[in-house]
C-alpha positions, 0 to 999 in steps of 0.5 A: 500500500505504501509503494502504491501511494508513493507511486501515485504521488509520483504519477500525480507530479510527473504525469497527471499534474504535468500534462494537466498543466500543459492542457490548461495553458493550451500549448502544443502537446501530445498526451503521454499514456501512463499506468494509473494505480488509483483503482488499486488504492481504491481497492485497498483503502476505499471506505466503504468497500475497501479491503481495509474496511472489510478487514476492520468490519471482520475484526469487529465480529467475534465469530469472524475467521480468516476463511469468512474474511477471504470469502467476503473478499471473493464475493465483493471483488470478483469482478474487480480487474485488479483482484483475482483468486488463485486456483484451489485457494481458500484464503489466498488472493492476488492484487495486480499492483503497478509493479506486478501481481502479488499473492497474499495469504489472509490466514493471520490478517484478523489477528495482526489487524487487532490492536490489543492495547486499550486506549486508556492503557496506551495513554497511561504508558504514553505519559510515562517519565521514561522516554523509551516507554513513552515512545513505544506507545505514541498518542492516538489521533483524536479522531480515531479515539472519538470514533470508537474504542476499537482500534485496528492496525490497518486503519491507523497505518492508513491514517499515518500514511495519509498524513505522510502523503499530505506532508509530501504534497506540501513539498517539491519532491525529487524522486530516486528510483532504486532498481534491483539488478537481479532476483537472487540478490548476488553481485555481478548479475544483471537481469535485463528483463527484470530491470526493464520490467521494474523501470516500466512498472515504476513509470520511469520510461514514461517519465523519461519520455515526458522529460525528453518531449515535455517542458520540465522547466516552467515559470509564470510570466511575472517570475520569468520577467523578474528573473530574466528581465535583465537580459532584455530590459528594453523589451520589458518596459515596451511590451506586455508580459507575454510578448516580453517573455517571447522576445527574451527567449528569441533574443537568447536564441532558444529553440522549442520553447512554448508560451502558454496562457500564464507560463513560459515552458522551456525545454531541458537545459534551456533554463540552465542556458538562461541562468548562465546568460543571466549570471553573465549579465549579472556578473557584468553588472556586478563588475560595473557596480563593483567598479563604481563602488570601488571608484566611489570608495577610492574617491571617498578614501582619496577625499578622506586621505586628502582631508587627513593630509590637509589636516596633517599638513595643517597640524604639522604647519601649526606645529612648525609655527608653534616650534618657530614661535617657541624658537622665536620666543626662546630667542627673544627670551634669550635676548631679554635674558642676555640683555638683563644679564648684561644689564645686571652685569653692567649694573653689578660692575657699575655698582662695584665701580660705584661702591669702589668710587664711593669707597674711594670718595669716602676714603678721600672725603674721610681723609679730607675730613680728617685733614679738615678736622685736624686742621680745624682741631689745630685751628681750634686748638690754635684759637683756643690757645690764642683765646686762652692766651688772649683771655689770660692776657685779658684776665691779667689785664682785667685783674690788674684793672680790677685790682686797680678799680677795686682799689679805686672803688675801695678808696672811693667807697671808703670815702663815700662810706665815711661820708655816709657814716657821718651822715648816719651818725648825724641822723642817729643822733637826731633819731635819738632825740626824737625817740624819747617823746615817742616812747612817752606817747606810746606809754600814754596810749597804753595807759589810756587803753588800760583804763 
């Protein structure tokens, strides 16, 4: 059943969908016949009426046996072209698969189809903390658990296979065909008829015929123009999409392509040729862009280097100017220092000379002063001596004159004194004569006061 499903998936993508797409786009195409295995799949899995459905139905009846199951299939599919009963067989049946006839024995179908694991037990074991045990009992799909408590291996396998096919349908498949070279499974043996039969049954020959005669590569007009519009940009802007696609193919020299209603159909190898031309155009454009970008980057780098060099020159010129200014300042400072040093030296020499001259002048002046002082002292001493001498002479003269004057005065005063003495004596005598009446008068006064 799995091989039939995969073969149908292969037919669906390689034969059915491919040729249906050719028909929808109304291109010139002769239909390629292939063996369709949809009737085999309906025989096995169709519900109701399929072998799996009959097997599940037989498993639900306790009295069913493999013989009753086989007889039911014989009666149901006796007219089916893919089903046949071998001669003298009671439980065997033959199905005509895409790869050939296969005979099955229904002796153990019922036992192997029954799932003896209860749903509650399976849920319990699936919730185990041991990952190994939990993986042995995966959770049942919700639909199967809701339908009935009976669970068959065939139904579950069909559901899993259907989920797998749905997953494959969402992908872009690539097929690898494995071919057995012989039936004895030994190396070095190649059975031509067996290999040819496998290729024919697997649809490989039809697939090769379609690939050779068909159009394995197809793109919508938008995708084709978006991808290959760079090959003829002048045609893309001036015409509609269909005409532009045809013009691009003609310009590239493609032969045997077809333009459908919505897509461009290309022969084998033409897409690679267009991709190569596109890669060449893009490479040229990339080189041009790289050249422009490199030019821009180099110009940007040049401008940056120019600015940096100008800044560097400005910096160095400023530094040289600062150095020159510093040198000039130092020279000016040196000149100033030299000037002040020379001034200081001259001032120091001047002060030394000045002090020396002052010292000399002081010495000379002191000498002159001493001389003057000596002269003055000598003069003063002379004057003193002269003064003393003159004073002595004057004193002597004064004494002589004083003595003379004293003698004269004494003699004169003696004379005057004698005159005065005589006068006093005369007055005394007068006073004595006058004193006697006065004394008597005072006595009388006292007496009068006493009374």
